[in-house]
N, C-alpha and C positions, 0 to 999 in steps of 0.2 A: 807286836800287835797289842793289841790291847783292847780290853773293854773300852780304851780311849787313847788319843794321840797327845803327846806332851804339849803343854802350852809353849815350851821353848821352841817347838817346831812351828809355832805361829807368831814368833817374834824374831826380830833381828838383833843378835848380840853384836854390838858395834865392833867392826873389824879394826884391828890395829893397822891394817893397810889402808892408806888413803887411796882415793880414786886415781890420783896421779901415779902412785906407785904401782897400782894394779895395771894401769895402762902401760907403764914402763916395763912391766914384766914381760909384755909381749906374748901373753898366752892366748893363742888363737883357738877359740872354742866354737866359732860359728858352724864349723863343719863337723863337730864332734857329736854326731847323732848316735842313737842307741845301737844301731847295727854296726856302726864303725867301732864303737867301744867294745862291743861283744867280740868282733873280729880280732882286735888287738889283744884282748885277754886270751882268746883261744890260741893265737899265734904265739904269744909269750909262753903259754903253758906247754905247747908242743915243743918249744925249744929248750925246755928244762929237762935235766936228767933226774930230778927229784921224783920219788915215788910217793904215793899216798897209801900204799898197802900197810904201812906200819900203824896207821890210824885206825884203831878199833872202834867199836860202838854198835849202833843199830837203832831201830825204832824204840822209843821209850813210852811207857804208859799208853800202849796202842790198843785200845779196847773198842775200835770202831765196829768190830763184829757184833758187840752187844747192841749197839744202836740199830744195826741191820737185822738183828735176830728175829724180831717179830715179823718184819717184812719178808725175810727170806725163808722163814720156817715152813716146811712142807707138811708137817703134822700139826694137829690141833694142840693147843696148850692144855695140859691136864687141869682138871678142876682143882681149885684151891683146897689144900688139906689143912691149912693153918688159918685161923680166924683171929683178927686183932681189932681192937676198938680204941679210938682216941677222940678227943674233942675236935682237934684240928690236925689235918694231915697236909704236909707241904710236899708237893711233887716237884723235885728239882732242887739241886744243892749248889747252884751257881750264886752269883752275887745277889740276885733278887731273892732267891729262896732263903739264903742266909739272913738277908735284911728282914724278911718276913718273920723268921724265927726270933731274931733279936727284938722286933716290935712286940711279938707275943710275950716274950720274957719280961720286957719292960712293963707290960700291962698286968703281969702276975699270972699269965696263963702258962702253966707247966705241962698240961696234958696234951702234948702234941708230939708228932714224929715227922722226920724229914727223910725222904727217899732220894737217893742219889745213884746215878748210873755208874760213875767211876768208883775207883777204890778210895778216893778221898774227895771231900767237898771242895768247891772253888770254881768249877766251870773252866772258863778260859783264864782264870787267875790261880793256877796251881804251879808247883815248882818241883824240881828234882835236884840231885846232887851229882857232881862229877868229881871223883877223887877227893871227896870231902868238902868241896866248894858248892855252896847253894847257888842256884840259877833258875830263872823263870822258864816256864813252858808256855807262856802266853803274855798277858798284860804285865808291864813292867814299871808303871808309874801312876801317880794320881796327881793331877794339877791341884794346887791349893784352891779349894772351892770358894766361890763367891757367895754372897748373901742369898742368892736364889736357891742355893743348895743347903738350906739350914739343916736338913736331915743328915747330910754328910758331915757338916760342921759339928753336929752333936756327937756323931760317931767318933770323930777325931778328938773331941774333948774327952770322951769316955776313955779313949786309948792313950791319953796323955800326950798327944801330938799337938794339941792346941789348948792353951790355958790363958786365963786372964791374970795379968800382972799390972798393978798400978793403973787399972782402968783400961788397959790395952790388951789386945790379943797378941800372944807371943807363940811362935811356932817352934817346934823341936828342931833345932839346927842340925842335929845328928842325922835326921832322916830327910832333910831337904837336900836336893841334889847339889853335890859339891861342884865348884868351879875348877876347871873349865867344863862347860856343860855339853857343847856340841861343836862339831866341825865338819867340813866338807872336803873330800878328796877331789880336786879338780885341776886339770892341767899339769899333773905330775907333782902336786904339792897339796898341803893341807891349808885351808883357810878357816878362820873363826866364823861361826854361824853357818846356816844351811842355805841361805839365799845366795845364789852365785854372784860373786863380785870380781873374782880374778879374771882380768882380760875383757870384761864387758865394757861396752861403749856408752855414750851419752843417751842414745836411743833406748837402750835397755834400762838405764837408771830412770829415765823419764817415765817409762811404763811402770816401774816399781812405785814411783811417786804418785802416778795417776791412780793406781789400784789402792794405795794407802788412803788417798783423799776420798775416793769413791766409797770405800768401806767406812770411813769416818762419817760421811754424810748419811749412809744407811743406818749407822748406829744412832745418829741424832734424830732420824725421822721415825724410827719404830723401835720397839723394845725387843732385844734379843736376850735370852736367858739360858743358863745351863743349870739344871736340866731344862730341856726345851719343852717338856710336857707341861710346864707351869705357865707358859705364855701363849695365848691365843694368837694364831697367825693373822696378820694384817694383810690387806689386799696386795701390797707390794711383795710381801713374803710368799703369798699364795702364787703369785705370778712367777716368782723365782722357783718355787717347788714344781712348777708345771713344765720346765725346760731343763735341759742338761747344762752342766757348767760350761762346757766348750761353746755352746750356742750363746751363752751370756757373754763370755769373754770375746767372741767374735763381734757381738753387737757393740761392745765397748772399744773395739779396735786394739785389744790387748793380745797381740800375736807374737810377742818376742819369744824366741825359743827357750831362753834361759828361764824366763818367768813361767812359760808353759811347762817346762820340765819340773820346776819347783812345785807348782800347783798340782800337777798330776801326781807327783811324789806324795804331796800332802794328802790328796784324796785317797790314794792307795794305802797310805799309812793310817788314815782315820777310818776308812770305810771298806777297804779291801778291794776297791774298784777305782778305775781312773776317772779323769775329769770328763771324758766323753760319755760315761755311764751314769755317774751320780747326778743328782739335781743341782741346779745352781744354788738353791737354798742350802743344801748340804755343803757345797764348796765354800760358801761364804760364812756359814753359821759359826764355825769354830773361831774364825777371826773376829766376827761381829759380837759373839757372845762372851768373849774373854777380853782380849787386850788390843783389838784392832790388828792392823797389818803395819809393821814397822818398815820404813824404807829410808835409805840414806837421804838426808836433806829435808825430811819431814819431821817437824817438831811434834813431840808427844806430850799429852797432858799427864799430870801426876796420877790420875785415876787409871790411866792406861798402862802404868808400870806393872809388870808381872811380879807376883810374889814367889814364883818358882813352882817347883813340883816336889812331891814326896817320892822317894824310891828306896828300894832295898835290894841287896844282892839277889834275893829270890823273887824280886818284883812284887806284884800285888798279892802274891800268895801270903805274904806277911799279914796282910789285912784279912784275907779270907780264913787264915788259921786262927786269928783272934776271934773271928765271928763263930767259927765252928767249935772252938775249944769248950765253951760252956754247954754244948748240947749233949755230951756224953753218950749214953745209950739211946738217946732219942734220934741220933744220926744212924741211918741204915744205908750202907754203901753196897755197891754191886747189885743194884735193884733196877729192873727194867719195868716201867709202868706200862701195862697192857691195856687197861680200860679204866675210865673214870665215868661213872654213871650216877647222876643225881637220882635219889629216891624220894619218896614222900617225906620221910623223917630223917634223912641223912644222905650220905654219898657213899657208894661202894667203889673201892679202888682195888683192882687186881694187879698184882706185880709178880714178877719172876725173880726169885732170890738166887743169883748165880752162885753165891758161896755155898748154899745148902741145896741147890738144885731142886727147888720146890716152889710151887705157886702159893701165894699168900693173898688173902682177901682182907682188906682193911675196911672198916666202917667208921666214918667220921661225921660229925655234925656239919663241918665245912671243910673244903679243900682249897688250898692255895695252889693254883696251877702255875708253877714257876718253870715250866718246860719251854724249850724253843717253840716258836709258833707252829712250825711244820710238824712237830711231834704232838703238840696239843690238838691240832686239827685232826690227827689220826686217832687219838685215843679217847677223846671226850665224846660221849654218846648220850643223847643225840647231839648233833652239831649245833652251833650257835652262829648268828650272823657274822660276828667279827672273826670267827674261825674260818668261815668261808672266804672272807677277805684275806686272811692270813695265808691261804694257799698260794696267793700270787707273790708273796715275798720271795726274793732271791737271796740266797746265802752265799757269801764268798768263802772259798777255801784258803787256808793259810798253812804255811810250813814254818816251824820254829826250830832252829838247830842250835845246840850248845856245843861249842868246840873248846876243849880243854887245851891249854898251852902250858908247857912245863916251865917256861920262863918268859919274861917280858920281851916284846918285840922291839927290834931296832926301828926307831921311828924316822920318817922322812922329814925334810924341812917344812917349816910352816907352823901352823897352830899345834899346841901341845896335845898329847893324848887326852881324850875327853870321854865323858860318859856315853854320849851318843855320837856315832861316827858313820857318816854316809858317803857313798861313792857315787859321784855324778855319772848319770847315764847308765848305771848298772841295773840289771833286772831285779835286784834285791832292794830292801829298804835299809840296808846297813846293819850295824851291830851295836849293842851296848856292852860295856865292860862290867861284868858282875862284881869286880873288885874295886870299882871306881870309888865307892863309898868307904873303902878300907882306909884306916889311918896309918897303915904301915909306911914308914919313911922310904923304904927301898922296894921298888916293884919286883914282883915275883910271879909265881904261877897264878893263872887266872882263867876265867871262862868268858869267851865271847859268845853272846847270844845274837844269832843271825835271824833276821825276819824276812819272809818273802810272801807276798800276796800273789796268788797265781792267776787270779781273774784279770783279764785285760792286760796281760804282760806281753807286749809285742816282741820282746827279746827272746822269748821262749818259742822256738820254732814249732812246737807241738800245740801251742795255744794261739789261735788267731788274734790279730790286733783288735783293739777296741772298736766296736761298731760293725765288725764283719759278721757277727752272730748276735741274735737276740740275747739279752743278759742271762735269762734262765738257761739257755743252751750253752752259752760261754762258761757259766759257772759249772754246769754238769760236766763239760769236757775237761775243765781244769781240775775238777774233783777226781775224775777218772785218772787223769795224768798223775795227780798227787798219790793215789793209791797204787797205781801200777808201776811207777818208777821204782826200781830197786834202790835199796839204801846206798849201795856202793856207787851208783850213778850220781845220786845226790851228793855224796862225799866229794867226788871228783869235781862237780860243778861248783859247790860251795867253796872248796879250797882254792880252786882256780880264780874265782871271782875276788876273794879276799886277798889272794896273793898279788893281785894287780897293784895293791897299795903296800903290801907287806911281803916282800920277797922271801923273808926268812920264816914266814908262817908255816909252810909245809913241813919243814924240818922240826919245828918246835911243837907242832900239834901232836897230841897223843890219843885223843878220844873224841868221838863225835856222836852225840845222841840227838835224834830227830823226833819231834812231836808233830803229828799230822792232825790238823783241825779241818775236817771236811765241810762243816757248816759253822764257820767261826763267827760270822756276824751277818745280820741282815743289811743288805745294801740299800741306801736311800735313793731309789730310782725316781725319776720324774713321774708325776701323776697329773693327768689332765685336770683332776679335781682340785689341784693345788693343796693336797693333803700330805702330811708326813706320817707314814706308817698308819696307825689308827689314831692319829693325833687329835681329831675332833672330839673323841670321847673324853679327853681330858681337858679340853680347852677352858671349860668353865671353872675348873678347880684352881687354875693358876692365878686367877684374879682375886681370890679370896685370901684373907689373912689366915695365919696359922690357926687361930682359934675358930674362925669360920669354917676352915677345912675340916677340923675335927668334928664340929657340929654337923656339917653336911654329910660326911662320910658315915656317921652313925645314925643317920635318919634313913630307915629302910626304904621309904617311898621315893627318896630322891637320890640315893647314893648311886644307883645305876646310871644316872645322868652324868655323874662326875667320873666314874671309873668303870673299867671292864669288870663287872660283877653281877652275879645273880644272887638269889637267896642262899645258895649253897656253894657256889664257885666264885673264886676271886682270882683274876689273872694278873700275873706279875712276871715280866721278863723284858729285857731291853728291846726285844723284837717289837713289842707293842708300841714303843716310842719311835720305831722306824730305823734306829741305828744303835750301835753298841758302844756305850761308854759307861764307866762306873757310876757316874752321877744319875743317869737315867735308870739303870738297873736297880741301884740301891733305893732310889726314891720310890719307884713303883713297888718294890718289895716291901718297903716300910709302910706304904699306904695299905697294901693288901693285909699285912699283919695287923694294922690298926683297925681294919674293918672286921676281921674275923672274930 
């Protein structure tokens, strides 16, 4: 998961197999639907004598009860016994909250505090360790940002990941994803890249080319940017935002099952929901805003070449730790925000300190509300127009599992072990290898980080297929399934799925730690208004230069026209952009910190 999906998942790494060789392989995939693959995994697993009982573990960093504490509490919260005062208070310590704190520090504002629900800051970009090896509990990469994301570029420059050498920008090769980057398990072997090639026919390849050319035309006709909040939607984009991705694909005649599988996988990987649920704008945006869609036989321009992505063994937790480190005692963890109430001369914020089991009342001149939208809508009093809109957002649940292996796996024929490894037709989104960036010459113990988006997953018999339930109801049912399924059941499913490609995995696995994200990311649903999230509130800001942005944001009379802000409250979270990627969260947080 991620605050974002890798740019590598949006481009085709040229396979070493020619189309002719792929056809000669005779891999028949036309009938390999999701239910058929699920059956083959289950049948294989039942035929094995290997047990999974030796694999220890459990749920890790599992504080979902804190998030439900206010909702489920039967008695009134005690009156605050501790009073604290700061100039600026930041509620929420995810990427947006940390970006706001950095912006305050850059402006020389030191009198602030940050309240975070979990025991460490980072939101969906935190990490854990298994037997000494670091691994992510959520987002695991950051695509090299383009010029639209100058706030993120500045961060990378501060962290030494991007520097100017002889007039050119040079990226830190140690943190760019090493090659080979990605591969797909399909037809009993591994292929380079994630776009299915083995065994596909000319009709499939023709649809790949058609989509590539269509996206190239869309990129020429209107501007697409990352972060999206910087670009006003044009009429063609508003039309795409009003329908789901499957409807758009149907209109284009793009019905090939291999292409549909790949695009549905991409949508689940990006947004936590499938192509039948997300808007056509969302389905196309990541391709159009970055490097287009690469297909065999379609020539690409130089500007479409991807610069790759940054990744670390612990994923994006490396970034959030750098952002949190300077905060020191200004970072307060294990805090549940109960109430945010603007007053005449400031803002009152009540919070419950789980560590000390006491209520605390903060008074601040301004508050940056970097909370998920559904939480902000509950605690801000009185409510505001965009908070009422936020109640309609649907959040996708995710599961992230880290599986420790005592030694390297025996690999099957085909493409070499890669950072990102995906199994065609499986209910999961594959796994990344936490030790892929290691420079050790001999493979050894490692951790595989397995990702699964539970919304719109037809392979899971307890979650209806996409379209059979309204999105909000589908998300709720998937969330209940996530919380109610015992860890041991997840262990059996996860090991069985991965063992389809790695028969020696059950014997080499030693420990499995699972992180559950009940509200991982806002799903970009189609909206009849042609709007993305609360996109229109930012649309004017994106057309201004960096200097003009600064002037506008610091003009009290007009800044509310450009951002979600009042005199006392400033809102910053990827939810307000409509979907969850690092660039959106960081940019909105930076803007809020610049306003305070």
